[in-house]
DRENDO-1510 file (C-alpha; in Angstrom, 1 decimal, always signed):
<recs>
REC; n; res; u; v; w
REC; 1; ALA; -18.7; -5.6; +29.2 .
REC; 2; LEU; -16.2; -6.0; +32.0 .
REC; 3; LEU; -16.3; -2.3; +32.7 .
REC; 4; THR; -20.0; -1.8; +33.1 .
REC; 5; PRO; -21.5; -1.6; +36.7 .
REC; 6; ASN; -23.6; -4.7; +36.2 .
REC; 7; GLY; -20.7; -6.7; +34.6 .
REC; 8; PRO; -18.9; -9.7; +36.2 .
REC; 9; LEU; -16.5; -7.4; +38.1 .
REC; 10; GLY; -19.3; -5.1; +39.4 .
REC; 11; PRO; -19.0; -1.4; +40.2 .
REC; 12; ASP; -15.4; -2.1; +41.4 .
REC; 13; ALA; -14.3; -3.0; +37.8 .
REC; 14; PHE; -12.0; -0.1; +37.2 .
REC; 15; ASN; -10.3; -0.3; +40.6 .
REC; 16; HIS; -9.8; -4.1; +40.3 .
REC; 17; LEU; -8.1; -3.8; +36.9 .
REC; 18; ALA; -6.1; -0.8; +38.0 .
REC; 19; ARG; -4.7; -2.7; +40.9 .
REC; 20; GLY; -3.4; -5.2; +38.5 .
REC; 21; VAL; -1.7; -2.6; +36.3 .
REC; 22; ILE; -0.2; -0.9; +39.4 .
REC; 23; SER; +1.1; -4.3; +40.6 .
REC; 24; LEU; +2.7; -5.0; +37.2 .
REC; 25; ARG; +4.3; -1.5; +37.2 .
REC; 26; GLN; +5.8; -2.2; +40.7 .
REC; 27; HIS; +7.4; -5.3; +39.2 .
REC; 28; GLY; +9.0; -3.3; +36.4 .
REC; 29; VAL; +6.5; -4.3; +33.7 .
REC; 30; HIS; +5.6; -1.5; +31.3 .
REC; 31; VAL; +1.8; -1.6; +30.5 .
REC; 32; ILE; -0.2; +0.0; +27.7 .
REC; 33; LEU; -4.0; -0.3; +28.3 .
REC; 34; VAL; -6.5; -0.6; +25.5 .
REC; 35; SER; -9.9; +0.1; +26.9 .
REC; 36; SER; -13.3; -0.1; +25.5 .
REC; 37; GLY; -16.2; +1.6; +27.3 .
REC; 38; ALA; -16.6; +5.1; +25.7 .
REC; 39; ILE; -20.0; +4.2; +24.1 .
REC; 40; ALA; -21.1; +2.3; +27.2 .
REC; 41; GLN; -20.3; +5.3; +29.4 .
REC; 42; GLY; -22.2; +7.5; +27.0 .
REC; 43; ARG; -25.2; +5.2; +27.3 .
REC; 44; ILE; -24.9; +5.3; +31.1 .
REC; 45; ILE; -24.8; +9.1; +31.1 .
REC; 46; ARG; -27.9; +9.3; +28.9 .
REC; 47; GLN; -29.6; +6.4; +30.7 .
REC; 48; LEU; -30.1; +4.5; +27.5 .
REC; 49; ALA; -31.1; +0.8; +27.9 .
REC; 50; ASP; -30.5; -0.2; +24.3 .
REC; 51; PRO; -27.3; +0.0; +22.3 .
REC; 52; PRO; -27.1; +2.6; +19.5 .
REC; 53; LYS; -28.6; +1.5; +16.1 .
REC; 54; THR; -26.7; +3.8; +13.8 .
REC; 55; LEU; -23.0; +4.7; +13.2 .
REC; 56; SER; -23.7; +8.4; +13.9 .
REC; 57; ALA; -25.4; +7.6; +17.2 .
REC; 58; SER; -22.4; +5.4; +18.2 .
REC; 59; GLN; -20.0; +8.2; +17.3 .
REC; 60; ALA; -22.0; +10.7; +19.4 .
REC; 61; LEU; -22.1; +8.4; +22.4 .
REC; 62; ALA; -18.4; +7.7; +22.1 .
REC; 63; ALA; -17.6; +11.5; +22.1 .
REC; 64; LEU; -19.9; +11.9; +25.2 .
REC; 65; GLY; -18.5; +8.9; +27.1 .
REC; 66; GLN; -14.8; +9.1; +26.4 .
REC; 67; PRO; -14.1; +11.9; +28.9 .
REC; 68; GLN; -16.0; +10.0; +31.6 .
REC; 69; LEU; -14.1; +6.8; +30.7 .
REC; 70; MET; -10.7; +8.5; +31.1 .
REC; 71; SER; -11.9; +10.1; +34.4 .
REC; 72; LEU; -12.7; +6.7; +35.8 .
REC; 73; TRP; -9.3; +5.3; +34.8 .
REC; 74; ALA; -7.5; +8.4; +36.2 .
REC; 75; GLN; -9.2; +7.9; +39.6 .
REC; 76; ALA; -8.6; +4.1; +39.6 .
REC; 77; LEU; -4.9; +4.4; +38.6 .
REC; 78; ASN; -4.0; +7.2; +40.9 .
REC; 79; PRO; -1.2; +8.0; +41.8 .
REC; 80; LEU; +0.0; +6.9; +38.4 .
REC; 81; HIS; -0.5; +9.4; +35.6 .
REC; 82; ILE; -2.4; +8.4; +32.5 .
REC; 83; ALA; -2.5; +9.6; +28.9 .
REC; 84; GLN; -5.2; +9.1; +26.3 .
REC; 85; PHE; -4.5; +8.1; +22.7 .
REC; 86; LEU; -7.1; +7.4; +20.0 .
REC; 87; LEU; -6.3; +5.5; +16.9 .
REC; 88; SER; -8.1; +4.3; +13.7 .
REC; 89; GLN; -7.1; +1.7; +11.1 .
REC; 90; ALA; -5.7; +4.6; +9.0 .
REC; 91; ASP; -3.3; +5.5; +11.7 .
REC; 92; ILE; -2.0; +1.9; +11.8 .
REC; 93; ASP; -1.7; +1.6; +8.1 .
REC; 94; ASP; +0.0; +4.9; +7.3 .
REC; 95; PRO; +3.8; +4.8; +7.9 .
REC; 96; LEU; +4.2; +8.3; +9.2 .
REC; 97; ARG; +1.1; +8.2; +11.5 .
REC; 98; SER; +2.1; +4.8; +12.8 .
REC; 99; PHE; +5.6; +6.1; +13.4 .
REC; 100; ASN; +4.3; +9.1; +15.3 .
REC; 101; ALA; +2.1; +6.9; +17.5 .
REC; 102; GLN; +5.1; +4.7; +18.2 .
REC; 103; ARG; +7.3; +7.7; +19.2 .
REC; 104; ALA; +4.5; +9.1; +21.5 .
REC; 105; LEU; +4.1; +5.7; +23.2 .
REC; 106; TYR; +7.9; +5.4; +23.6 .
REC; 107; GLU; +8.1; +8.9; +25.3 .
REC; 108; LEU; +5.1; +8.1; +27.6 .
REC; 109; GLU; +6.9; +5.0; +28.7 .
REC; 110; GLU; +10.1; +6.9; +29.3 .
REC; 111; ILE; +8.3; +9.4; +31.7 .
REC; 112; GLY; +6.4; +6.7; +33.5 .
REC; 113; VAL; +2.9; +7.4; +32.2 .
REC; 114; VAL; +0.3; +4.7; +31.5 .
REC; 115; PRO; -1.1; +5.2; +28.0 .
REC; 116; ILE; -4.7; +4.3; +27.5 .
REC; 117; GLY; -5.8; +3.6; +24.0 .
REC; 118; ASN; -9.2; +3.3; +22.3 .
REC; 119; GLU; -10.4; +3.3; +18.7 .
REC; 120; ASN; -11.3; +6.8; +17.5 .
REC; 121; ASP; -15.0; +6.0; +17.3 .
REC; 122; THR; -16.0; +9.6; +16.8 .
REC; 123; VAL; -14.4; +9.8; +13.3 .
REC; 124; ALA; -14.1; +6.1; +12.3 .
REC; 125; THR; -16.4; +4.9; +9.6 .
REC; 126; ASP; -17.3; +1.4; +8.6 .
REC; 127; GLU; -14.8; +1.5; +5.8 .
REC; 128; ILE; -11.8; +2.6; +8.0 .
REC; 129; ARG; -12.6; +1.3; +11.4 .
REC; 130; ILE; -10.8; -1.6; +13.1 .
REC; 131; GLY; -14.1; -2.5; +14.7 .
REC; 132; ASP; -13.0; -4.1; +18.0 .
REC; 133; ASN; -10.4; -3.4; +20.7 .
REC; 134; ASP; -9.1; -6.9; +20.6 .
REC; 135; SER; -7.7; -6.2; +17.2 .
REC; 136; LEU; -6.7; -2.7; +18.1 .
REC; 137; GLY; -4.7; -4.1; +21.0 .
REC; 138; ALA; -2.9; -6.5; +18.7 .
REC; 139; HIS; -2.1; -3.7; +16.2 .
REC; 140; ILE; -0.7; -1.5; +19.1 .
REC; 141; ALA; +1.3; -4.5; +20.3 .
REC; 142; ARG; +2.9; -4.7; +16.8 .
REC; 143; VAL; +3.5; -0.9; +16.7 .
REC; 144; CYS; +5.4; -0.9; +20.0 .
REC; 145; HIS; +7.0; -4.4; +19.7 .
REC; 146; ALA; +5.3; -5.6; +22.9 .
REC; 147; ASP; +6.4; -8.8; +24.7 .
REC; 148; LEU; +2.8; -9.9; +25.3 .
REC; 149; LEU; -0.7; -9.1; +24.3 .
REC; 150; GLY; -3.2; -9.7; +27.1 .
REC; 151; LEU; -7.0; -9.9; +26.4 .
REC; 152; LEU; -9.3; -9.8; +29.4 .
REC; 153; THR; -12.8; -11.1; +29.0 .
REC; 154; GLN; -15.8; -12.7; +30.8 .
REC; 155; VAL; -14.5; -16.3; +30.5 .
REC; 156; ASP; -11.3; -17.8; +31.7 .
REC; 157; GLY; -10.0; -18.8; +28.2 .
REC; 158; LEU; -10.8; -20.5; +25.0 .
REC; 159; TYR; -12.9; -23.6; +25.1 .
REC; 160; THR; -13.6; -26.4; +22.6 .
REC; 161; SER; -17.2; -25.2; +22.6 .
REC; 162; ASN; -19.4; -22.8; +24.6 .
REC; 163; PRO; -19.1; -24.0; +28.2 .
REC; 164; GLU; -22.5; -22.4; +29.0 .
REC; 165; ARG; -24.2; -24.7; +26.6 .
REC; 166; ASP; -21.9; -27.8; +26.5 .
REC; 167; PRO; -21.0; -29.3; +29.9 .
REC; 168; THR; -18.3; -31.4; +28.1 .
REC; 169; ALA; -16.5; -28.3; +26.8 .
REC; 170; GLN; -12.8; -28.3; +27.7 .
REC; 171; LYS; -10.5; -25.3; +28.1 .
REC; 172; ILE; -7.5; -25.1; +25.7 .
REC; 173; GLU; -4.7; -23.9; +27.9 .
REC; 174; ILE; -1.9; -23.9; +25.4 .
REC; 175; ILE; -2.3; -23.1; +21.7 .
REC; 176; SER; +0.8; -24.0; +19.7 .
REC; 177; ALA; +2.1; -21.6; +17.0 .
REC; 178; ASP; +0.8; -23.8; +14.1 .
REC; 179; GLN; -2.6; -24.7; +15.7 .
REC; 180; ASP; -5.8; -23.5; +14.1 .
REC; 181; VAL; -8.5; -22.9; +16.7 .
REC; 182; SER; -10.9; -20.7; +14.7 .
REC; 183; ASP; -13.5; -23.4; +14.8 .
REC; 184; HIS; -13.8; -23.0; +18.6 .
REC; 185; ALA; -14.7; -19.4; +18.5 .
REC; 186; GLY; -18.1; -18.4; +19.8 .
REC; 187; GLY; -20.2; -15.3; +19.0 .
REC; 188; SER; -20.2; -11.8; +20.4 .
REC; 189; ALA; -21.1; -10.8; +23.9 .
REC; 190; ARG; -24.9; -11.2; +24.5 .
REC; 191; ASP; -25.4; -8.5; +27.1 .
REC; 192; GLY; -25.6; -5.6; +24.7 .
REC; 193; TRP; -22.6; -3.9; +26.2 .
REC; 194; GLY; -19.6; -5.6; +24.8 .
REC; 195; LYS; -18.8; -6.6; +21.2 .
REC; 196; GLY; -16.4; -9.0; +19.6 .
REC; 197; GLY; -16.4; -12.2; +21.7 .
REC; 198; MET; -13.9; -15.0; +21.2 .
REC; 199; VAL; -13.9; -14.5; +17.4 .
REC; 200; THR; -12.1; -11.2; +17.6 .
REC; 201; LYS; -9.8; -12.5; +20.3 .
REC; 202; ILE; -8.6; -15.3; +18.1 .
REC; 203; ARG; -8.2; -12.9; +15.2 .
REC; 204; ALA; -6.2; -10.5; +17.5 .
REC; 205; ALA; -4.0; -13.4; +18.6 .
REC; 206; GLU; -3.2; -14.2; +14.9 .
REC; 207; ILE; -2.3; -10.5; +14.2 .
REC; 208; ALA; +0.0; -10.6; +17.2 .
REC; 209; ARG; +1.4; -14.0; +16.3 .
REC; 210; ARG; +2.5; -12.7; +12.8 .
REC; 211; ALA; +4.6; -10.2; +14.7 .
REC; 212; ASN; +6.0; -12.9; +17.0 .
REC; 213; ILE; +4.1; -11.6; +20.0 .
REC; 214; PRO; +2.4; -14.3; +22.2 .
REC; 215; THR; -1.2; -13.7; +23.4 .
REC; 216; LEU; -2.9; -14.5; +26.7 .
REC; 217; ILE; -6.7; -14.7; +27.1 .
REC; 218; GLY; -8.0; -14.7; +30.6 .
REC; 219; HIS; -10.8; -13.7; +32.9 .
REC; 220; GLY; -10.8; -10.1; +34.0 .
REC; 221; SER; -11.3; -11.2; +37.7 .
REC; 222; ILE; -7.9; -12.8; +37.8 .
REC; 223; PRO; -5.2; -10.4; +39.1 .
REC; 224; LEU; -3.0; -9.5; +36.2 .
REC; 225; LEU; +0.3; -10.6; +37.9 .
REC; 226; ASP; -1.2; -14.0; +38.7 .
REC; 227; LEU; -2.4; -14.4; +35.2 .
REC; 228; ILE; +1.0; -13.6; +33.6 .
REC; 229; SER; +2.8; -15.7; +36.2 .
REC; 230; ASP; +0.6; -18.7; +35.4 .
REC; 231; PRO; -0.7; -18.4; +31.8 .
REC; 232; GLN; -2.5; -21.7; +32.1 .
REC; 233; ARG; -5.1; -20.0; +34.2 .
REC; 234; GLY; -6.2; -18.6; +30.8 .
REC; 235; SER; -5.4; -19.7; +27.3 .
REC; 236; PHE; -1.9; -18.9; +26.0 .
REC; 237; PHE; -1.1; -18.6; +22.3 .
REC; 238; GLU; +2.5; -19.6; +21.6 .
REC; 239; VAL; +4.7; -18.1; +18.9 .
REC; 240; GLU; +7.7; -19.3; +16.9 .
REC; 241; HIS; +11.0; -18.6; +18.6 .
REC; 242; CYS; +12.4; -16.3; +16.0 .
REC; 243; ALA; +13.1; -12.6; +15.5 .
REC; 244; PRO; +9.9; -10.5; +15.2 .
REC; 245; HIS; +9.2; -8.8; +11.9 .
REC; 246; PRO; +8.8; -5.1; +12.2 .
REC; 247; LEU; +5.4; -3.7; +11.2 .
REC; 248; TRP; +7.1; -1.5; +8.6 .
REC; 249; GLN; +9.2; -4.2; +6.9 .
REC; 250; ARG; +6.9; -4.0; +3.8 .
REC; 251; TRP; +7.4; -0.2; +3.3 .
REC; 252; PRO; +9.8; +1.1; +0.6 .
REC; 253; VAL; +13.3; +2.4; +1.5 .
REC; 254; HIS; +13.7; +6.1; +0.7 .
REC; 255; GLY; +17.3; +6.9; +1.3 .
REC; 256; GLU; +20.5; +6.1; +3.3 .
REC; 257; VAL; +22.4; +7.5; +6.3 .
REC; 258; LEU; +26.0; +6.8; +6.9 .
REC; 259; ILE; +27.0; +6.6; +10.6 .
REC; 260; SER; +30.3; +6.3; +12.4 .
REC; 261; GLU; +31.6; +2.9; +13.5 .
REC; 262; GLU; +31.6; +4.0; +17.1 .
REC; 263; SER; +27.9; +4.7; +16.9 .
REC; 264; PHE; +27.2; +1.4; +15.2 .
REC; 265; ASN; +28.9; -0.4; +18.1 .
REC; 266; SER; +26.5; +1.3; +20.6 .
REC; 267; LEU; +23.5; +0.0; +18.6 .
REC; 268; ARG; +24.4; -3.5; +19.6 .
REC; 269; TYR; +23.5; -2.6; +23.1 .
REC; 270; GLU; +20.1; -1.2; +22.0 .
REC; 271; ALA; +21.0; +2.4; +22.5 .
REC; 272; PRO; +19.3; +5.3; +20.6 .
REC; 273; LEU; +21.0; +6.3; +17.4 .
REC; 274; LEU; +22.0; +9.9; +18.2 .
REC; 275; LEU; +22.2; +12.7; +15.6 .
REC; 276; ASN; +25.9; +13.2; +16.2 .
REC; 277; ALA; +26.5; +9.8; +14.5 .
REC; 278; VAL; +25.4; +11.1; +11.1 .
REC; 279; LEU; +28.3; +11.4; +8.6 .
REC; 280; GLN; +26.6; +11.4; +5.2 .
REC; 281; VAL; +23.0; +11.5; +3.8 .
REC; 282; ASN; +22.0; +10.0; +0.4 .
REC; 283; GLY; +18.5; +10.3; -1.2 .
REC; 284; HIS; +15.4; +12.3; -0.4 .
REC; 285; PHE; +13.1; +11.3; +2.4 .
REC; 286; GLN; +10.8; +12.7; +5.1 .
REC; 287; ARG; +10.2; +12.2; +8.8 .
REC; 288; GLY; +8.9; +8.7; +9.4 .
REC; 289; ASP; +10.3; +7.2; +6.2 .
REC; 290; LEU; +12.2; +3.9; +6.2 .
REC; 291; ILE; +15.9; +4.4; +5.4 .
REC; 292; GLU; +19.0; +2.2; +5.2 .
REC; 293; LEU; +21.8; +2.5; +7.8 .
REC; 294; SER; +25.4; +2.1; +6.7 .
REC; 295; VAL; +28.6; +2.3; +8.7 .
REC; 296; SER; +31.8; +3.8; +7.6 .
REC; 297; GLY; +35.1; +2.3; +8.8 .
REC; 298; HIS; +38.5; +1.2; +7.5 .
REC; 299; GLY; +38.1; +2.9; +4.1 .
REC; 300; SER; +34.8; +1.1; +3.2 .
REC; 301; THR; +31.0; +1.3; +3.9 .
REC; 302; GLN; +28.7; -1.6; +4.9 .
REC; 303; ARG; +24.9; -1.7; +5.2 .
REC; 304; ILE; +24.0; -2.6; +8.7 .
REC; 305; GLY; +20.2; -2.2; +9.0 .
REC; 306; ARG; +17.2; +0.0; +8.6 .
REC; 307; CYS; +15.4; +2.6; +10.6 .
REC; 308; LEU; +12.4; +4.9; +10.7 .
REC; 309; THR; +13.9; +8.3; +10.6 .
REC; 310; ALA; +12.8; +11.2; +12.9 .
REC; 311; TYR; +14.2; +13.7; +10.4 .
REC; 312; GLY; +13.9; +14.5; +6.7 .
REC; 313; SER; +16.9; +14.4; +4.4 .
REC; 314; ALA; +17.0; +18.2; +4.1 .
REC; 315; GLU; +17.5; +18.6; +7.8 .
REC; 316; LEU; +20.1; +15.8; +8.1 .
REC; 317; LYS; +22.2; +17.1; +5.2 .
REC; 318; ARG; +22.9; +20.1; +7.4 .
REC; 319; LEU; +24.8; +17.6; +9.6 .
REC; 320; SER; +26.5; +15.6; +6.9 .
REC; 321; THR; +30.0; +17.2; +7.0 .
REC; 322; GLY; +31.8; +13.8; +7.4 .
REC; 323; GLU; +32.4; +14.4; +11.1 .
REC; 324; SER; +30.7; +13.0; +14.2 .
REC; 325; GLY; +30.5; +13.8; +17.9 .
REC; 326; ARG; +28.9; +17.2; +17.8 .
REC; 327; SER; +27.3; +18.5; +21.1 .
REC; 328; GLU; +23.5; +18.6; +21.5 .
REC; 329; ARG; +23.7; +22.4; +21.5 .
REC; 330; ASP; +25.4; +22.4; +18.1 .
REC; 331; LEU; +22.8; +19.9; +16.8 .
REC; 332; LYS; +20.0; +22.1; +17.9 .
REC; 333; ALA; +21.6; +25.1; +16.2 .
REC; 334; LEU; +22.0; +23.2; +12.9 .
REC; 335; ILE; +18.5; +21.6; +12.9 .
REC; 336; GLY; +16.5; +24.5; +14.3 .
REC; 337; ASP; +12.9; +24.2; +15.4 .
REC; 338; GLY; +12.7; +20.7; +14.0 .
REC; 339; TYR; +15.1; +19.3; +16.5 .
REC; 340; ASP; +13.5; +16.2; +18.1 .
REC; 341; GLY; +16.2; +14.2; +19.8 .
REC; 342; PRO; +17.8; +11.0; +18.4 .
REC; 343; LEU; +17.6; +9.9; +14.7 .
REC; 344; CYS; +15.7; +6.8; +16.0 .
REC; 345; TYR; +15.1; +4.8; +19.2 .
REC; 346; PRO; +15.7; +1.1; +19.6 .
REC; 347; LEU; +12.1; +0.3; +18.7 .
REC; 348; GLU; +12.6; +2.0; +15.4 .
REC; 349; TYR; +15.6; +0.3; +14.0 .
REC; 350; VAL; +16.5; -3.3; +13.1 .
REC; 351; LEU; +20.1; -4.5; +12.4 .
REC; 352; TYR; +20.9; -7.1; +9.9 .
REC; 353; PRO; +22.3; -10.4; +11.2 .
</recs>
């Protein structure tokens, strides 16, 4: 609803929000946008006053409106470059697809591109759809281990009741990690353009909280930098101060890679785990599988953590000669066309205490 011409930000909505993203980028903050609006843009193109009544009509309008949505973002965010990525619940739940999404987002961040995500409405059905972009944003925050989930809306935070109907309603500025505020959620947007409302925002905050990611709900008219600098201008969902649990902690372990002690020491500084660290490979696994990491030193081995591997065991066994320190040129020759950089990036490994 924020992105429609008659919404609270008016026809300048895209430019206003883009200025906030550009400002954050100038302050060294990496931003991933999750943007609704494909179906709304499809309705605007077709001059439809009423929202679609069937799933197939929604899918068709999403396909029509998505290019226009991205074009508007590209114009507003210029000179920054943007990239589109579309996800469904199946992409979040599947280990390999989730892994591939994480790798793509990591690479986009490395080259300075702003990723813009949306649910893949054209193919999503009721059985597999996430259903709202608040929840999608929370899932993406989990996938990329974000520091903050921000949810922009038409009100300036969560209230004890609907402030449009109850003059005594009070804004809840800080929600503690163990506080249940589900009773304060209102319904969906009433203008026929948005969907979700405060119910889905509280649900998204809970998804993010389980991954130890705080959530900030605020009005879309507040400049993003101002909102993040002063979270009490919105509603801030606190989290426990503990290490986040990776999205993939529940997945089975498929094998083991033994690395050099020198490479293990570099991981303590959140460096990528390079392929020239591989000494030995045990088990059978594929790209995107969860594997154990062990370190070899002083005549013994010790398990040090886990990672999502960018290579299958068959490829890695070509490297497992018990030696480390090969050049990238040699690695490419051994791996062949499947060469894809490091074994894993910092986002993809977790070290045991």
